[in-house]
N, C-alpha and C positions, 0 to 999 in steps of 0.2 A: 472472757470467752464468748459471751453473747454478742459483743461488738464485732468480733472477728467473723462470726456466723452471719451477722447482718451485712457486713462488708462483702462477704462472699456472695450472698444472695443478690445484693445490688449489682455487683460485678457481673453475675450471671445474667441478670436482666438487661444490663447494658450490652453485653455481647449478643444476646438474643435479638435485641432491637436493631443493632447494627447489621446483623446477619439478615434480618428480614427486610432491610432497606435495599439490599443488593438485588437488582433485577434478575429474575429467574430465567428469562429467555436468553441471556448472554451465552449460555452453554449450547443453545440451539442455533447460534449464528455461525456462519462460515467465513473464513478468510478466502477470498476468491482471487485466483491468479490465472487469468486466461492467457493462453500462449500468444506471443507476438507472431503475427503472420507476415508483416512487412515493416521494415526492410529485412530481406534475407541476406545471408552471407554473400559477399561479393558486390553488393550495391555500392555505388560511388555517389556521394552527395557533394555538391558544390557549396563552399562556404557562402553563407548569406542567403541561400535559396530556401524556399518553403518546401517542406516535405511532409508527407503524411505517414504517421506510424499507425498501424492497424493491429488488432488482436481479435481472436475468435471468442465471441460472446454467445455462442450457440446454446449452451446449457448452463446458465448461471443458477446457483442455488437460490432458494426463496429469500432467505435472510442473510444478507451480506454485511459483514462488519466494516469492510474497507471500500466503500463506494466511491470515494474521492481518490483520484490517482495522481501520480507523479511520473515523469519520464526523465531518466538520467542517462549519462554516457558511462560505459564501462570500458576500460582499457586493460587488456589481459585479465587478471583476476581481481582488479581493483575498480570499484565504482568511484568515478570522479565526482567532485562537488558541482559539476555543471548540470543545472536544471534546465531541461529543454521545454518542459511544460509542467504545470501543476494546477490542482484545484478543479480538474475536470471529472465528469462522471465516467467511471470505467465501463459502464454498460453501453456507452455510445459506440464502442468498438473502434474508434479512430480519434486521432488528434493531430492537428497540423502543428509543426514546429519550424523554427528558423534554425538552420544549420550554423553552429558556432564555429569560430576559428579553431582549428586543431593543427597539429604538426602533420605536414604532408607525409604520406607513406605509412603512418601508424594505423593500425586496425582498431576499430572501436565497435562496441556492441550497444544496442539499446536495452535499457532496463526499465520496465514499467512496474511501478509499485502501487 
């Protein structure tokens, strides 16, 4: 009986030490998703050209969890695996990309994560 009480006490101490190791400020950080401002609907990009994707960074929160961004292409409701850019700071508000080859006549959207 005493061994089981000792094991419970040790388990409680381990749980308490793991819980105290978790940073407390994580709950105060925000996922920031500023809206894309360009390109807008109807824009036509030539394959192989350099284009600039922009987004509004007017009012970012102070503590941002996701400062490093990725730009992808979306076709209809599916995000494609095509990565136009990644590893940039989203607070820059813009990123230059090279337009990849896509099927003529298909409509795509920019997704910034």
